[in-house]
C-alpha positions in Angstrom: 0.0 0.1 -0.1 1.6 3.3 -0.8 2.3 6.3 1.8 -0.9 8.0 0.4 -3.3 6.0 0.5 -2.4 5.3 4.2 -2.3 8.9 4.8 -5.9 8.7 3.2 -6.9 6.2 5.6 -6.1 7.0 8.5 -7.5 10.9 7.4 -10.5 9.0 7.0 -11.0 6.8 9.9 -9.6 9.9 12.2 -12.7 11.9 10.4 -15.4 9.2 10.8 -14.2 8.7 15.4 -14.5 12.7 15.7 -18.0 12.3 13.2 -19.6 9.6 15.6 -18.2 11.3 18.9 -20.4 14.7 17.8 -23.5 12.6 17.1 -22.9 10.9 20.5 -22.0 13.7 22.4 -25.1 15.6 20.8 -27.3 12.7 21.5 -27.3 12.6 25.2 -26.4 16.1 25.9 -30.1 16.5 24.3 -31.6 13.5 27.0 -30.1 15.4 29.6 -31.2 19.0 28.8 -34.3 17.8 28.5 -35.5 18.7 32.3 -39.0 20.3 33.2 -41.8 19.3 35.6 -43.6 16.5 34.3 -47.3 17.3 35.0 -49.4 20.5 34.7 -51.3 20.9 38.7 -51.2 20.3 42.3 -48.8 19.6 45.1 -47.5 16.0 43.4 -44.6 17.6 41.3 -42.6 15.5 39.3 -39.6 16.4 37.1 -38.7 14.4 34.1 -38.4 14.9 30.2 -41.8 14.7 29.3 -42.8 18.4 29.0 -46.2 18.4 28.3 -46.3 20.8 25.7 -49.8 22.9 27.0 -51.2 22.3 30.2 -55.3 22.3 30.8 -56.8 25.2 32.1 -58.2 23.5 35.2 -56.8 24.2 38.7 -56.4 22.4 41.3 -55.9 22.9 44.8 -51.7 24.2 45.4 -51.5 24.8 41.7 -50.5 28.8 44.2 -47.4 27.2 45.1 -45.6 25.8 41.5 -44.5 29.2 41.2 -41.7 28.2 44.0 -40.4 25.2 42.3 -38.3 24.6 39.9 -36.6 21.2 37.7 -33.5 21.6 37.4 -30.0 19.0 36.3 -28.1 18.8 39.5 -25.1 16.4 38.9 -26.3 14.5 35.3 -30.3 13.7 37.1 -33.1 15.8 36.4 -34.0 16.9 39.7 -37.3 18.8 41.5 -35.5 22.2 43.7 -38.0 23.7 46.0 -38.1 27.2 47.4 -38.5 27.5 51.1 -41.8 29.2 50.5 -43.0 26.5 48.6 -43.2 24.1 51.1 -44.6 26.9 53.3 -47.8 27.4 50.6 -47.8 23.0 51.2 -48.2 23.2 54.5 -51.0 26.0 54.7 -52.8 24.3 51.5 -52.8 20.9 53.3 -53.9 23.0 56.9 -57.0 24.0 54.5 -57.7 21.1 53.1 -57.9 19.9 57.3 -59.6 22.5 58.6 -62.3 22.7 56.0 -62.7 19.4 54.9 -66.8 19.4 55.0 -67.0 22.8 53.7 -65.1 23.1 49.5 -65.8 26.8 49.8 -63.4 27.2 52.8 -60.9 25.1 51.1 -61.0 27.2 48.0 -61.3 30.7 50.1 -58.6 29.4 52.3 -56.1 28.0 49.9 -56.3 31.2 48.2 -54.2 33.0 51.3 -51.8 30.2 50.7 -48.1 31.3 48.8 -49.2 35.0 48.6 
């Protein structure tokens, strides 16, 4: 085999390896970067890649508290990040449910004060 053919094959193999590395890195990066809240309503919040494109307009108790959470990639994993205000708001909503369990109107009135 001539030197020019060896050089050609060597360069081709190197380019192929670089292209494969870029494709693999791009695939892994894109799957890691897709991280968000996977459900639309309530206090039971999950993080992951299955982020809904849009949510319904319905309201569930605790939706106001969701402003105090986010999903972030931490140490390579999509994780729920809660501000202190979320725990306070959640406690307030749960207390409303406990205090007014037989009165839907009062539950909603009470819950409207949570997270302000």
